DOTORGU-780971 format. One record per residue (C-alpha): chain; residue in three letters; x, y, z. Coordinates in steps of 0.5 Angstrom, whole numbers, always signed. Example, Ala and Ser with C-alpha at 12.3 -4.5 7.8 and 13.67 -1.06 7.14 Angstrom:
! residues 2
 marvo pavo     x     y     z
     A  ALA   +25    -9   +16
     A  SER   +27    -2   +14
END
This chain:
! residues 589
 marvo pavo     x     y     z
     A  MET   +46   -37   +48
     A  GLN   +49   -32   +43
     A  ILE   +49   -24   +44
     A  LEU   +50   -20   +39
     A  GLN   +51   -12   +39
     A  GLY   +47    -7   +34
     A  ILE   +44    +0   +34
     A  PRO   +38    +2   +38
     A  VAL   +33    +5   +34
     A  SER   +27    +3   +37
     A  SER   +27    +2   +45
     A  GLY   +23    -4   +48
     A  ILE   +25   -11   +50
     A  VAL   +21   -17   +47
     A  ILE   +22   -24   +46
     A  GLY   +19   -29   +40
     A  ARG   +20   -34   +35
     A  VAL   +26   -32   +30
     A  PHE   +23   -31   +22
     A  VAL   +28   -29   +17
     A  LEU   +25   -25   +11
     A  ASP   +31   -27    +7
     A  HIS   +31   -35    +3
     A  ASP   +38   -37    +5
     A  PRO   +38   -44    +5
     A  HIS   +44   -45    +9
     A  ARG   +39   -42   +15
     A  VAL   +34   -46   +14
     A  ALA   +32   -50   +20
     A  ARG   +32   -58   +21
     A  TRP   +27   -61   +25
     A  THR   +24   -68   +25
     A  VAL   +17   -70   +24
     A  SER   +13   -76   +27
     A  PRO   +13   -82   +24
     A  ASP    +5   -81   +22
     A  ARG    +7   -75   +18
     A  ALA   +12   -77   +14
     A  GLU    +9   -79    +8
     A  ASP    +5   -71    +9
     A  GLU   +11   -68    +8
     A  VAL   +13   -72    +2
     A  ALA    +7   -70    -1
     A  ARG    +8   -62    +1
     A  PHE   +16   -64    -3
     A  ASP   +12   -67    -9
     A  THR    +7   -61   -10
     A  ALA   +13   -56    -9
     A  ILE   +16   -59   -15
     A  GLU   +11   -59   -19
     A  GLN    +9   -52   -18
     A  SER   +17   -51   -19
     A  LEU   +16   -54   -26
     A  ALA   +10   -50   -28
     A  ASP   +13   -44   -26
     A  LEU   +19   -47   -30
     A  ASP   +15   -47   -36
     A  GLY   +12   -40   -36
     A  VAL   +20   -37   -35
     A  TYR   +22   -41   -42
     A  ALA   +16   -39   -45
     A  GLU   +17   -32   -43
     A  ALA   +25   -33   -45
     A  GLU   +24   -36   -51
     A  ALA   +19   -31   -54
     A  GLU   +23   -24   -51
     A  LEU   +31   -27   -51
     A  GLY   +30   -33   -57
     A  ILE   +31   -40   -57
     A  GLU   +38   -41   -55
     A  THR   +37   -37   -49
     A  ALA   +32   -40   -47
     A  LYS   +35   -47   -47
     A  ILE   +38   -45   -39
     A  PHE   +31   -46   -37
     A  LEU   +30   -54   -40
     A  PHE   +37   -56   -36
     A  HIS   +33   -53   -30
     A  LYS   +27   -57   -32
     A  GLY   +31   -64   -34
     A  MET   +34   -62   -27
     A  LEU   +28   -62   -23
     A  SER   +25   -68   -26
     A  ASP   +32   -72   -25
     A  PRO   +30   -78   -21
     A  SER   +37   -79   -18
     A  LEU   +36   -72   -15
     A  ILE   +28   -72   -13
     A  ASP   +28   -80   -11
     A  PRO   +34   -80    -5
     A  ILE   +30   -73    -3
     A  ARG   +24   -77    -2
     A  GLU   +27   -83    +2
     A  MET   +32   -77    +7
     A  ILE   +24   -75    +9
     A  ARG   +22   -82   +10
     A  GLN   +28   -85   +14
     A  GLU   +31   -79   +18
     A  ARG   +24   -77   +19
     A  VAL   +26   -69   +17
     A  ASN   +22   -63   +14
     A  ALA   +23   -62    +7
     A  GLU   +26   -57    +7
     A  HIS   +32   -59   +11
     A  ALA   +32   -65    +6
     A  VAL   +32   -60    +0
     A  VAL   +37   -56    +2
     A  VAL   +43   -62    +3
     A  ALA   +41   -65    -2
     A  PHE   +42   -59    -7
     A  ASP   +48   -57    -3
     A  ALA   +51   -64    -5
     A  LEU   +49   -63   -12
     A  ALA   +53   -56   -12
     A  ARG   +60   -59    -9
     A  ALA   +59   -64   -14
     A  PHE   +59   -59   -20
     A  ARG   +65   -55   -16
     A  ARG   +69   -61   -16
     A  GLN   +69   -62   -24
     A  ARG   +74   -60   -28
     A  ASN   +71   -57   -34
     A  SER   +69   -50   -32
     A  ALA   +62   -51   -36
     A  PHE   +60   -55   -30
     A  ARG   +62   -51   -24
     A  THR   +59   -45   -28
     A  LYS   +52   -49   -27
     A  THR   +53   -48   -19
     A  ASP   +49   -42   -20
     A  ASP   +43   -45   -23
     A  ILE   +42   -50   -18
     A  ARG   +42   -45   -12
     A  ASP   +37   -42   -16
     A  LEU   +33   -48   -17
     A  ALA   +34   -49    -9
     A  THR   +31   -42    -8
     A  ARG   +25   -44   -12
     A  VAL   +23   -50    -9
     A  LEU   +25   -47    -2
     A  ASP   +20   -42    -4
     A  HIS   +14   -46    -6
     A  LEU   +15   -50    +1
     A  MET   +16   -44    +5
     A  GLY   +12   -39    +1
     A  SER   +14   -32    -1
     A  GLY   +16   -27    +5
     A  PRO   +10   -24    +5
     A  ALA    +6   -29    +4
     A  ARG    +9   -34   +10
     A  LEU    +9   -26   +14
     A  ALA    +1   -26   +13
     A  GLU    +1   -33   +16
     A  LEU    +4   -33   +22
     A  GLU    +1   -35   +29
     A  HIS    +6   -33   +34
     A  PRO   +10   -27   +36
     A  ALA   +16   -26   +31
     A  ILE   +22   -23   +30
     A  ILE   +23   -21   +23
     A  VAL   +30   -22   +22
     A  ALA   +33   -18   +15
     A  THR   +39   -16   +12
     A  ASP   +35   -10   +11
     A  LEU   +28    -7   +11
     A  THR   +24    -1    +7
     A  PRO   +20    +4   +11
     A  SER   +14    +1    +6
     A  GLN   +16    -6    +9
     A  THR   +17    -4   +16
     A  ALA    +9    +0   +15
     A  ALA    +6    -6   +13
     A  PHE    +8   -11   +19
     A  ASP    +2   -14   +22
     A  ARG    +4   -11   +30
     A  GLU    -1   -17   +33
     A  THR    +4   -23   +30
     A  ILE   +10   -18   +29
     A  VAL   +13   -16   +36
     A  GLY   +20   -13   +34
     A  PHE   +26   -13   +27
     A  VAL   +34   -14   +27
     A  THR   +38   -12   +21
     A  ASP   +44   -13   +18
     A  LEU   +44    -6   +15
     A  GLY   +42    +1   +17
     A  GLY   +43    +7   +22
     A  ARG   +40   +10   +28
     A  THR   +36   +15   +24
     A  SER   +34   +12   +18
     A  HIS   +27   +12   +15
     A  THR   +26    +5   +17
     A  ALA   +28    +7   +24
     A  ILE   +23   +13   +24
     A  VAL   +18    +8   +22
     A  ALA   +19    +4   +27
     A  ASN   +19    +8   +33
     A  ALA   +12   +11   +30
     A  LEU    +9    +4   +30
     A  GLU   +13    +3   +38
     A  LEU   +16    -3   +34
     A  PRO   +23    -5   +39
     A  ALA   +28    -6   +34
     A  VAL   +35    -7   +34
     A  VAL   +39    -5   +26
     A  GLY   +47    -5   +25
     A  CYS   +48   -12   +27
     A  ARG   +52   -13   +21
     A  ASN   +51   -22   +21
     A  ILE   +45   -23   +23
     A  THR   +42   -26   +18
     A  MET   +48   -31   +18
     A  THR   +47   -33   +25
     A  ALA   +40   -33   +27
     A  LYS   +36   -39   +26
     A  ALA   +28   -39   +23
     A  GLY   +24   -41   +29
     A  HIS   +29   -40   +35
     A  THR   +28   -36   +41
     A  ALA   +31   -29   +41
     A  ILE   +31   -23   +45
     A  ILE   +31   -16   +42
     A  ASP   +33   -11   +48
     A  GLY   +31    -4   +44
     A  ASP   +34    +0   +50
     A  ARG   +41    -2   +49
     A  GLY   +41    -5   +42
     A  LEU   +42   -12   +43
     A  VAL   +39   -19   +41
     A  ILE   +40   -25   +45
     A  LEU   +39   -31   +41
     A  ASP   +37   -39   +44
     A  PRO   +37   -35   +50
     A  GLU   +39   -39   +57
     A  PRO   +33   -40   +62
     A  GLN   +35   -35   +66
     A  GLU   +36   -30   +62
     A  LEU   +30   -31   +59
     A  GLU   +27   -30   +66
     A  LYS   +31   -24   +67
     A  TYR   +28   -20   +61
     A  ARG   +22   -22   +63
     A  GLY   +22   -18   +69
     A  PHE   +25   -12   +66
     A  ILE   +19   -13   +61
     A  GLU   +15   -13   +67
     A  GLN   +18    -7   +70
     A  ARG   +18    -3   +63
     A  ARG   +10    -5   +64
     A  THR    +9    -1   +71
     A  TYR   +13    +5   +69
     A  GLN    +9    +5   +62
     A  LEU    +3    +5   +67
     A  SER    +5   +11   +71
     A  LEU    +7   +15   +65
     A  ALA    -1   +16   +63
     A  GLU    -1   +19   +69
     A  VAL    +3   +26   +66
     A  ALA    -1   +25   +59
     A  ASP    -6   +31   +62
     A  LEU    -2   +35   +66
     A  PRO    +2   +41   +64
     A  SER    +9   +41   +61
     A  ILE   +12   +46   +66
     A  THR   +19   +45   +69
     A  ARG   +20   +46   +77
     A  ASP   +21   +53   +76
     A  GLY   +15   +55   +72
     A  ILE   +18   +55   +65
     A  HIS   +13   +51   +60
     A  ILE   +16   +47   +55
     A  ARG   +12   +46   +49
     A  ILE   +12   +39   +47
     A  PHE   +10   +37   +40
     A  GLY    +9   +30   +36
     A  ASN   +13   +28   +30
     A  ILE    +9   +23   +25
     A  GLU    +9   +19   +19
     A  PHE    +2   +17   +19
     A  PRO    -5   +21   +19
     A  GLU    -7   +17   +24
     A  GLU    -1   +18   +29
     A  CYS    -5   +25   +31
     A  THR    -9   +21   +35
     A  THR    -4   +17   +39
     A  THR    +1   +24   +39
     A  ILE    -5   +28   +43
     A  GLU    -7   +22   +47
     A  LYS    +0   +22   +50
     A  GLY    +0   +29   +52
     A  GLY    +2   +33   +45
     A  GLU    +1   +39   +44
     A  GLY    +0   +38   +37
     A  VAL    +4   +36   +31
     A  GLY   +11   +39   +29
     A  LEU   +13   +35   +24
     A  TYR    +9   +31   +19
     A  ARG   +14   +28   +14
     A  SER   +10   +28    +8
     A  GLU   +15   +23    +4
     A  PHE   +12   +17    +7
     A  LEU    +6   +18    +2
     A  TYR   +11   +17    -4
     A  PHE   +13   +11    +1
     A  ALA    +6    +8    +1
     A  GLY    +4   +10    -6
     A  GLY    +8    +4   -10
     A  GLU   +11    +7   -16
     A  SER    +5   +12   -17
     A  GLU    +6   +19   -14
     A  PRO    +1   +22    -9
     A  THR    -4   +26   -12
     A  GLU    -7   +33   -10
     A  GLU   -12   +29    -7
     A  ASP    -9   +24    -4
     A  HIS    -4   +30    +0
     A  PHE   -10   +34    +1
     A  ASN   -14   +28    +5
     A  ALA    -8   +26    +9
     A  TYR    -8   +33   +12
     A  THR   -15   +34   +13
     A  GLU   -15   +26   +17
     A  CYS    -9   +30   +21
     A  LEU   -13   +36   +23
     A  ASP   -19   +32   +25
     A  ARG   -15   +28   +29
     A  LEU   -11   +34   +32
     A  HIS   -19   +38   +34
     A  GLY   -16   +45   +33
     A  LYS    -8   +43   +35
     A  PRO    -3   +46   +30
     A  LEU    +0   +42   +24
     A  THR    +7   +43   +22
     A  ILE    +7   +40   +15
     A  ARG   +15   +39   +12
     A  THR   +15   +39    +4
     A  VAL   +17   +33    +1
     A  ASP   +25   +31    +4
     A  LEU   +26   +26    -2
     A  GLY   +33   +25    -7
     A  ALA   +37   +21    -2
     A  ASP   +33   +15    -1
     A  LYS   +31    +8    -5
     A  TYR   +25   +10    -8
     A  THR   +27   +17   -12
     A  GLN   +34   +14   -14
     A  SER   +30    +7   -16
     A  GLN   +25   +11   -20
     A  ALA   +31   +16   -23
     A  VAL   +33   +14   -31
     A  THR   +41   +15   -28
     A  PRO   +41   +15   -21
     A  GLU   +46   +20   -17
     A  ARG   +53   +17   -15
     A  ASN   +52   +20    -9
     A  PRO   +45   +23    -7
     A  ALA   +46   +25    +0
     A  LEU   +50   +31    -3
     A  GLY   +45   +31    -9
     A  LEU   +38   +33   -11
     A  ARG   +34   +32    -5
     A  SER   +30   +36    -1
     A  ILE   +28   +43    -3
     A  ARG   +32   +42    -9
     A  TYR   +29   +35   -10
     A  SER   +23   +40   -10
     A  LEU   +24   +46   -14
     A  ALA   +27   +41   -20
     A  ASP   +20   +38   -20
     A  LYS   +15   +44   -20
     A  PRO    +9   +41   -21
     A  ALA   +10   +36   -16
     A  PHE   +11   +41   -12
     A  VAL    +6   +45   -13
     A  ARG    +1   +39   -12
     A  GLN    +3   +39    -5
     A  LEU    +3   +47    -4
     A  ARG    -4   +47    -7
     A  ALA    -6   +42    -2
     A  ILE    -3   +44    +4
     A  LEU    -6   +51    +3
     A  ARG   -12   +48    +2
     A  ALA   -12   +44    +8
     A  SER   -10   +51   +12
     A  ALA   -18   +53   +11
     A  LEU   -20   +48   +16
     A  GLY   -15   +48   +22
     A  PRO    -9   +52   +24
     A  VAL    -3   +49   +19
     A  LYS    +4   +51   +18
     A  VAL    +9   +50   +13
     A  MET   +16   +49   +13
     A  PHE   +22   +48    +8
     A  PRO   +27   +42    +9
     A  MET   +35   +43    +8
     A  VAL   +35   +49    +5
     A  THR   +42   +52    +4
     A  THR   +42   +59    +1
     A  ILE   +36   +64    +1
     A  GLY   +36   +64    -6
     A  GLU   +33   +57    -5
     A  LEU   +28   +60    +1
     A  ARG   +26   +66    -3
     A  GLN   +24   +61    -9
     A  ALA   +21   +56    -5
     A  LYS   +16   +63    -2
     A  HIS   +15   +65    -9
     A  ILE   +13   +59   -12
     A  LEU    +8   +59    -5
     A  GLY    +6   +66    -7
     A  ASP    +4   +63   -15
     A  VAL    +0   +58   -12
     A  MET    -3   +63    -7
     A  GLU    -6   +67   -12
     A  ASP    -8   +61   -17
     A  LEU   -13   +58   -11
     A  ASP   -15   +66   -10
     A  ASP   -18   +66   -17
     A  LEU   -21   +60   -16
     A  GLY   -25   +63   -11
     A  VAL   -21   +58    -6
     A  GLU   -20   +59    +1
     A  PHE   -14   +58    +5
     A  ASP   -10   +61   +11
     A  ARG    -7   +68    +7
     A  GLY    -2   +68   +14
     A  ILE    -1   +62   +13
     A  GLU    +7   +61   +18
     A  VAL   +13   +59   +13
     A  GLY   +19   +56   +16
     A  VAL   +26   +53   +15
     A  MET   +29   +46   +17
     A  ILE   +36   +48   +20
     A  GLU   +39   +42   +17
     A  LEU   +46   +44   +15
     A  PRO   +52   +47   +18
     A  ALA   +52   +53   +12
     A  THR   +45   +54   +14
     A  ALA   +46   +55   +22
     A  LEU   +52   +59   +21
     A  THR   +48   +64   +17
     A  ALA   +42   +63   +21
     A  PRO   +41   +71   +22
     A  THR   +40   +72   +15
     A  PHE   +35   +66   +15
     A  ALA   +31   +70   +21
     A  GLN   +29   +75   +17
     A  GLU   +26   +71   +11
     A  ALA   +23   +66   +15
     A  GLN   +17   +66   +21
     A  PHE   +19   +60   +24
     A  PHE   +26   +55   +25
     A  SER   +26   +48   +26
     A  ILE   +33   +45   +28
     A  GLY   +33   +38   +24
     A  THR   +39   +34   +28
     A  ASN   +38   +28   +25
     A  ASP   +42   +31   +18
     A  LEU   +45   +36   +22
     A  VAL   +50   +31   +26
     A  GLN   +51   +28   +20
     A  TYR   +52   +34   +15
     A  THR   +57   +37   +21
     A  LEU   +61   +30   +22
     A  ALA   +61   +27   +16
     A  VAL   +58   +21   +18
     A  ASP   +53   +17   +14
     A  ARG   +47   +16   +19
     A  THR   +45   +10   +16
     A  ASN   +52    +6   +16
     A  GLU   +53    +2   +22
     A  ARG   +60    +2   +20
     A  VAL   +62    +9   +23
     A  SER   +55   +10   +28
     A  SER   +59   +10   +34
     A  LEU   +62   +17   +31
     A  TYR   +54   +19   +30
     A  GLN   +54   +24   +36
     A  PRO   +49   +29   +37
     A  ALA   +53   +32   +43
     A  HIS   +59   +33   +40
     A  PRO   +62   +40   +41
     A  ALA   +61   +43   +34
     A  VAL   +53   +40   +34
     A  VAL   +53   +43   +41
     A  GLN   +56   +50   +38
     A  LEU   +52   +50   +32
     A  ILE   +45   +49   +36
     A  ARG   +47   +55   +41
     A  MET   +48   +60   +34
     A  ILE   +41   +58   +31
     A  VAL   +38   +59   +38
     A  LYS   +41   +65   +39
     A  ALA   +39   +67   +32
     A  ALA   +32   +65   +33
     A  ASN   +32   +69   +40
     A  LYS   +34   +76   +37
     A  ALA   +30   +76   +31
     A  GLU   +24   +74   +35
     A  ILE   +21   +68   +31
     A  GLU   +20   +61   +35
     A  VAL   +25   +56   +34
     A  SER   +24   +48   +36
     A  CYS   +28   +41   +35
     A  CYS   +24   +36   +31
     A  GLY   +30   +31   +31
     A  GLU   +30   +24   +34
     A  ALA   +35   +27   +39
     A  ALA   +30   +31   +42
     A  GLY   +26   +25   +44
     A  GLU   +32   +23   +48
     A  LEU   +33   +24   +56
     A  ASP   +40   +25   +56
     A  TYR   +39   +30   +50
     A  ALA   +33   +33   +51
     A  LEU   +36   +36   +58
     A  LEU   +42   +39   +54
     A  LEU   +37   +42   +48
     A  MET   +33   +45   +54
     A  GLY   +40   +48   +57
     A  LEU   +42   +51   +50
     A  GLY   +35   +55   +50
     A  LEU   +30   +51   +46
     A  ARG   +23   +51   +49
     A  THR   +19   +47   +44
     A  LEU   +22   +40   +43
     A  SER   +18   +36   +37
     A  VAL   +19   +28   +39
     A  PRO   +17   +21   +36
     A  GLY    +9   +20   +40
     A  ASN   +12   +14   +44
     A  SER   +17   +20   +47
     A  ILE   +12   +24   +50
     A  PRO   +10   +22   +56
     A  HIS   +18   +21   +57
     A  LEU   +19   +28   +56
     A  LYS   +14   +31   +59
     A  ARG   +16   +26   +66
     A  LEU   +23   +29   +65
     A  VAL   +20   +36   +64
     A  ARG   +16   +36   +70
     A  SER   +22   +33   +74
     A  VAL   +28   +39   +72
     A  SER   +28   +47   +73
     A  ILE   +32   +51   +67
     A  GLN   +37   +53   +72
     A  GLN   +39   +45   +72
     A  CYS   +39   +45   +64
     A  GLU   +43   +51   +63
     A  ARG   +48   +49   +68
     A  ILE   +49   +42   +65
     A  ALA   +49   +45   +58
     A  ARG   +55   +49   +61
     A  LYS   +58   +43   +63
     A  VAL   +58   +40   +57
     A  ARG   +60   +46   +53
     A  SER   +67   +46   +57
     A  PHE   +68   +38   +54
     A  TYR   +73   +38   +49
     A  SER   +70   +30   +48
     A  GLU   +64   +28   +45
     A  VAL   +65   +21   +49
     A  LEU   +65   +25   +55
     A  ALA   +59   +29   +54
     A  ALA   +54   +24   +52
     A  THR   +57   +21   +58
     A  TYR   +55   +25   +63
     A  LEU   +49   +27   +60
     A  ARG   +48   +21   +61
     A  ASP   +49   +20   +68
     A  GLN   +46   +27   +70
     A  THR   +39   +24   +67
     A  ARG   +39   +17   +71
     A  LYS   +40   +22   +77
     A  LEU   +34   +26   +75
     A  VAL   +29   +21   +73
     A  PRO   +32   +15   +75
     A  GLU   +25   +11   +75
     A  ALA   +25   +12   +67
     A  PHE   +31    +7   +68
     A  ASP   +31    -1   +69
     A  GLY   +37    -6   +72
     A  ARG   +40    -6   +66
     A  ALA   +42    +2   +66
     A  VAL   +46    -1   +71
     A  GLU   +49    -7   +68
     A  ALA   +51    -2   +62
     A  ARG   +55    +2   +67
     A  ASP   +59    -3   +70
END
C-alpha cells in the first residue's frame, strides 16, 4: 500500500482500478494468461505488428513527399526493425513460454534492445534508442489502443491517472465508468479542477509523480476531501473507506431535505446562494439543489468545447437561451469570456506570450478582439429579452477598460435597436473584482458598475503572487491570508457605501470554512459550484450572522494565514459536525 498526498480539488471518495491515460512503457502491467489463451495473445501481437508496419508505410510515403527521400529513410529503418525475426520471434516465444500478456513481452524485448544500443561506443548506435522507444510506443498503441479509444471500452469503475488533463478532456469523461481522476500537475482552482467540481467527479491534482507510481489495473482510492490517493490499499483500508463512502451517502441524502428550505441564518438574515456553471445543463442541477439562480456562467467553456473553431453568435445565443429555459425565470449572470492565460488561446497564438497570466487576458483579450467580443455581447443582449440576464466583465484593471467595454456594449445596443431586435435596455453591468488594483480602487468602480462580484481564485493568486495551478507552491495559496481578508473587506465596504450588490463567486465561497468568514465580512450573496449549494445552505441555516462576524473579527486579528485557516476549520467543525466524517478527526490528530 502506498499513500500519496496531493491537492484536493473536487470532493468525494471513490474506489476503482487505475487507468493510466499516458503511454509509458515502464508502467505497463504484467499479467499471466491461461495456457489456452497464449496463442490468442500471440495473434494479438502479430496483428499489432502488421498494423504498425502499415502505419510506417504511410509515414514513409508522407515523409518522402514532404521531406525528401533521405529524411524518409529513417522510417525504412523502423520497418526493418519491426520485420526482424531476431526481435519479433523472441517476443512470441516469451508469450508462449512464460504465458504473459503481449504488452509486457513488448516492453521487455524493446527495453533489452535499447540497452544494447546504449552500450555501443558508436554515437550513431546510441542515438537509435529514441527510435526504439518510438517503435515500442507505436506497437503498444495498437495493443492497448489510444487513450480515447481505450476509455470508450472501459467496463469497470476507473480512476484516470495522467500527467495533466485539459478541461475538454475532463468534460468528455463518461461518468458511467470514470469515477475520478488524479494528475501529476495542477492546482486547486485550475479550469480542469473547476470542471471536475461541476461534474461532481472526485479529483486530486498536483501529486507530482503519480504517473510513475500507479500501475494500470491496480486498485486505488481517491479521497477528494483530504487530497489523498491510496494505491494498492490493504483490505482493512478498503473496508474503512467503504464505511466513509456509506457515511457520505447518508449525509448526502439528508442534504436533499434543505433544497427547498430558505437560506436564512438563525437570526433571520437571508443569504442568497447562486450556482457557478460551465455548461447549460448545470442550471437544472443548480435549481434542484436549492440555488436561486446562476451567479457566474463561465462562457469561455464554449471555446474549449468547440475544438479549434470559435463559437458563433448563434452558439453563444443558444447556450444562453438553454440556460434561461432551465432556470425558469431565475436570474443568469454571464461573465464575458475569460481567455488569454489558458492553453487554448496560447496554442492558437502565432507567438505565444512568455507570461500569459500577466498578459493579454480576460477583458484585455476581449477588447483586443472586438469582433469576437461583439458577437458575444450581441448574443447576451438578445438572450436578455427572454429572461433576467446580467453581464459582467472579468479582471478589469482600470476604469478606462470598464468604460471601453460599456461603450462597445452601448454600440451593440444601438445596432440591435436599428435592426428591431428586442433586448433588455436596463441590463445590469457588473465588474469582477479579481485584482488588488481593482480592490484598492473599488470606490471608483462602484460609481460606474451596477454590481460587484469578487473572484477569489485570481484575487488570491495575484495578491500573494502564487500561481494557482502550480502544485509546488499550492501550500501558499491561502484565501484566509490577512492581505486577502483586508481586500475583501474593502470591496464590501465600497459596494455597501455605493448601495450596489456585491457577491463572491470564487471557489472559496463554496468551502464551508471560508463561507463563514465571507458572511462575517459582510457578504450576503455567494455563488458556488452546484454540488456545494446544499452544504452551504445547511451551514447558513446553522449559524447566526453574529457568530460569523465574531469569527471574522478573530480571523482579522491573526498575523498568520495558517492560524486563520486552522481557526476557521475548527469553528466550522463545531458548528456543522455532521458535514464531516471520521477523517476530519484523523487529519487533526
